[in-house]
C-alpha positions, 0 to 999 in steps of 0.5 A, a space after each residue: 500500500 503506497 503512501 496516501 495523500 492524507 498521510 504525512 509521515 514527517 509528522 511522526 518525526 516531528 512528534 518524535 523530536 519533541 518527545 525525545 527533547 522532553 525525555 532528555 530532561 532525565 540527564 539534567 539531574 546534575 543541575 538539581 544536585 548542587 542546589 539540593 546539596 546546598 539547601 538540604 545539606 545532602 551528601 554527594 551520595 544522597 543526592 545521587 540516589 534519585 538519579 540512580 533510581 531513575 536509570 534503573 526504572 527507565 531500563 525496566 520500563 523499556 522491557 515492559 513498554 516494548 512488549 505493550 507497544 507491539 500489542 497495543 500500538 505506540 499512542 497509549 504507551 507514549 501517553 502513559 509514559 508522559 503521564 508518569 513522567 509529568 506526575 513524577 516531576 510534579 510530585 518531586 516538587 512536593 517531596 523533594 526535601 526527603 531522599 525517599 520522597 525524591 527517589 519515589 517521585 523523580 527516580 521511580 515514577 520519572 524513570 518509569 515514565 521516560 522508559 515507557 515513552 522512550 521506546 515509542 518514537 523509534 519503533 514508530 518512525 522506522 515503520 513509516 520510513 523503510 527507505 531511510 531507516 538509519 537516518 530516521 532512527 538517528 533523528 528519533 534518538 537525537 532529541 534525547 541527547 540534545 534535551 540536556 542542552 535545553 533543559 540544563 540552562 532552563 532548570 538552572 534559571 528556574 532554580 535561581 529565580 524561583 527555587 527548587 520546587 517551582 522548577 520541578 513543577 514547571 518541568 512536570 507541566 512541560 512533560 505532561 504537555 510535550 510528551 503526552 501531546 507528541 505521543 497522541 500523534 503516533 500511529 503505525 502505518 497500514 499493512 503493506 505500506 510503502 512511501 510513494 515512489 519507493 520500492 524495496 531494493 531488489 535482492 542481489 544475485 545469489 542472495 537468500 530469499 527475503 523472509 518474514 520478520 522475527 517474533 520476539 521469542 525467536 529473536 531472544 533465541 538467536 545468538 546474534 541478539 545476545 552478541 549484540 547485547 554484549 557489544 552494547 554493554 561493553 560500549 556503554 560500560 566504557 563510555 559511562 565509566 569515562 564520561 562521568 570522570 572526564 572533567 575531574 581528570 582534566 581538572 586534576 591534570 591541568 592543576 598539576 601542570 599549572 602548579 609545576 609551571 608556577 613552581 608551587 604545590 597544587 594546594 597553593 594555587 590561587 583560587 582564581 586559577 583553580 576556578 578557571 581550570 574547572 571552567 575550562 574542564 567543563 568545556 570538554 564536557 560540553 563538547 562531548 555532550 554536543 557531539 553525542 547529540 549531533 552524531 545520532 542524526 549524522 551516523 544514521 545517514 552515513 549508515 544508510 549509505 555504507 551499512 551499520 557494520 562499517 560504521 560500528 567498526 570505525 567508531 568502536 576502533 576510534 573509541 579504543 584509541 581515544 580511551 588509550 590517549 585520554 589520560 596523557 592529554 588531560 593536561 592540555 585543554 585543546 587536546 582534551 576537547 579533541 578527545 572528548 569530541 571523539 568519545 562523544 561522537 562514538 558513544 552517541 553513535 551507538 544509540 542509532 547503530 544498535 537499533 538500526 542493526 536490530 531492525 536490519 536483523 530481525 525486522 520492524 514487527 517486534 522492534 519495540 520488544 526487541 529494542 526494549 530488551 537490548 537497551 537493558 544492556 545500557 542500563 546494566 552498564 550504567 551501574 557497573 561502569 561508573 561504580 567500577 571506574 570509581 572503585 578502581 580510581 580510588 584504589 589506584 589513585 589515578 584515572 590511568 587504570 580506569 581508562 585502560 580498562 575501558 579501552 580493553 572492554 571496548 576491544 571486546 566489542 570490536 571483536 564481536 562486531 568484526 565476527 558478527 553475521 546476520 541471522 538466517 531469515 525466517 520463512 513463512 
């Protein structure tokens, strides 16, 4: 069935971008952390609990949302996620003065809301764009990375001007309108749909006959799925281990360099010098965040031309190299920014390449369920990577070992992706 005149598939992309920009608020927790510690006297550990809970329940919700969406369609799931997220943020404005209250409101309700909503734009958009699935997958996940760039400054201004509670209330209102509104636009194309003027490319001579899509049950029985899972875990583990400590590493090394040039101990550096160095290190983090968002779109378009396999290998090999050189470049702001850009680019590429590869291997029918399960690799890595990175750094007193471990873990992904082959197609 060709595209009808009444169907505007780009509305799905617009809705996906709006939704993902809103969902990107999850990564803006660091903006709340400082004011909470200052106002309530919380420790760094206490202020981290709500964010840790949000990541855990985000991942859990992805599994449930994927299965539900494949059965009921994306609209109900997206709106449900928006209601949970909006309610969680509003409730956080009431309960924010207690750690358990904020864990429940922001961590559990908010995390579940993001997870339920997150899976819907990807699975919806790729069904409307069989002619450019890599590009559209990148657009669908772009907003999640870019949302922090919007909500970070916005929340900072709200807290400075009105306080923590009003900031949570404003975020809650935005989530209810933005996520629920965007989700209400989602729908799946009719059976047999194809864009006007487009026909599936003819199979090459000798290529196996095109088969039906895999069911979720068939997907999880496939060894290729679990190899993709392992590669996703390794890439996420290394990225999350390093991203969280990059600025701290830069501050340490640049302080040492400044102290050596001044002929004094680090603790004797003037306050204005250490403050300027901290601001410089933040530039590297901003550069990483920016490329993390931009690459999600660009890598999809590249993958449509070259295939995901080549993109995977290039990005992961570059990431191994970047991890290996990260420690010595810490003393130079320019070099640290260059490496941060490379790491952000390669880390962000995963969020387009993995769902695109999953779609290529198993088809769009169960994409919601399939990617919901695959994404738990990121969730598990979100706990293991930062935790082990901090432990190793504390034991060794240096960031050299964590960065080397990250490079080694990434090398495992390279081996997997070099040897991975698509599963044999299913036939009706």
